[in-house]
C-alpha positions in Angstrom: -130.3 26.6 -35.3 -130.9 30.0 -33.9 -130.3 33.1 -36.1 -131.6 36.7 -36.3 -132.5 38.5 -39.5 -132.0 42.3 -39.1 -133.6 44.9 -41.3 -131.5 48.0 -40.8 -133.7 50.2 -43.1 -135.8 53.1 -41.7 -139.5 52.3 -40.7 -141.0 54.4 -43.5 -139.0 52.3 -46.0 -140.5 49.0 -44.4 -144.0 50.5 -44.6 -143.5 51.3 -48.2 -141.6 48.2 -49.5 -142.3 45.4 -46.9 -139.9 43.2 -45.0 -138.5 39.6 -44.9 -140.7 37.6 -42.6 -139.5 37.1 -39.1 -136.9 39.9 -39.5 -136.5 42.6 -36.9 -136.2 46.3 -37.8 -133.2 47.9 -36.2 -132.3 51.1 -38.2 -128.7 51.4 -39.1 -128.1 54.3 -36.7 -129.4 52.1 -33.7 -127.5 49.0 -34.4 -124.5 49.5 -32.2 -126.6 50.7 -29.3 -129.2 47.9 -29.6 -126.7 45.1 -30.0 -124.1 46.7 -27.6 -125.6 48.2 -24.6 -129.3 47.5 -24.8 -130.2 45.3 -21.7 -131.4 41.7 -22.6 -134.8 42.4 -20.9 -135.2 45.5 -23.1 -134.4 43.7 -26.3 -136.8 41.0 -25.4 -139.6 43.4 -24.7 -138.8 45.5 -27.9 -138.3 42.7 -30.3 -140.2 39.7 -28.8 -137.0 37.6 -29.0 -134.0 36.9 -27.0 -130.9 39.3 -27.6 -128.3 37.5 -29.8 -125.4 36.0 -28.1 -121.8 36.6 -29.6 -122.1 33.4 -31.6 -125.7 33.8 -32.8 -125.9 34.0 -36.6 -127.0 37.5 -37.5 -128.0 38.2 -41.1 -128.3 42.0 -42.0 -130.1 43.4 -44.9 -131.3 46.8 -46.1 -132.4 47.8 -49.6 -129.3 46.8 -51.8 -126.7 45.7 -49.3 -124.7 48.9 -48.4 -126.2 49.9 -45.1 -126.3 46.3 -43.9 -122.5 46.0 -44.7 -122.0 49.0 -42.3 -124.3 47.1 -39.6 -122.5 43.9 -40.0 -119.1 45.8 -39.4 -120.7 47.4 -36.3 -121.7 44.0 -35.1 -118.1 42.6 -35.7 -116.8 45.6 -33.8 -119.0 44.7 -30.8 -117.8 41.1 -30.8 -120.3 39.2 -32.7 -118.6 36.4 -34.5 -121.2 35.1 -36.9 -122.5 37.9 -38.9 -123.5 38.1 -42.6 -124.6 40.8 -45.0 -127.4 39.8 -47.5 -125.9 41.1 -50.7 -128.6 42.2 -52.9 -130.7 42.7 -49.6 -134.5 43.5 -50.1 -134.2 44.0 -53.9 -132.9 40.6 -54.3 -135.3 38.9 -51.9 -138.3 40.8 -53.3 -137.4 39.8 -56.9 -137.4 36.1 -55.9 -140.8 36.1 -54.0 -142.9 37.9 -56.6 
């Protein structure tokens, strides 16, 4: 099963707090552009993985789940059909992995 975990926080937040393994960082302000108009070749070069297809499962997270909900809506607006928002996001994940 192919899925993509997207961290929509800013890079300085990830440096400070860490990230979920195998996630890619696409800050919220860039989600629509990256998932919408970025060519597949550029996506592959930037994130070292294939650009998600419209039915790829995409799980968005941020710090608590608010920005990731916006990112999820942006992806839905772009035609992605299998998106999820990780409620609790980083705070939830970090609390379970300590």
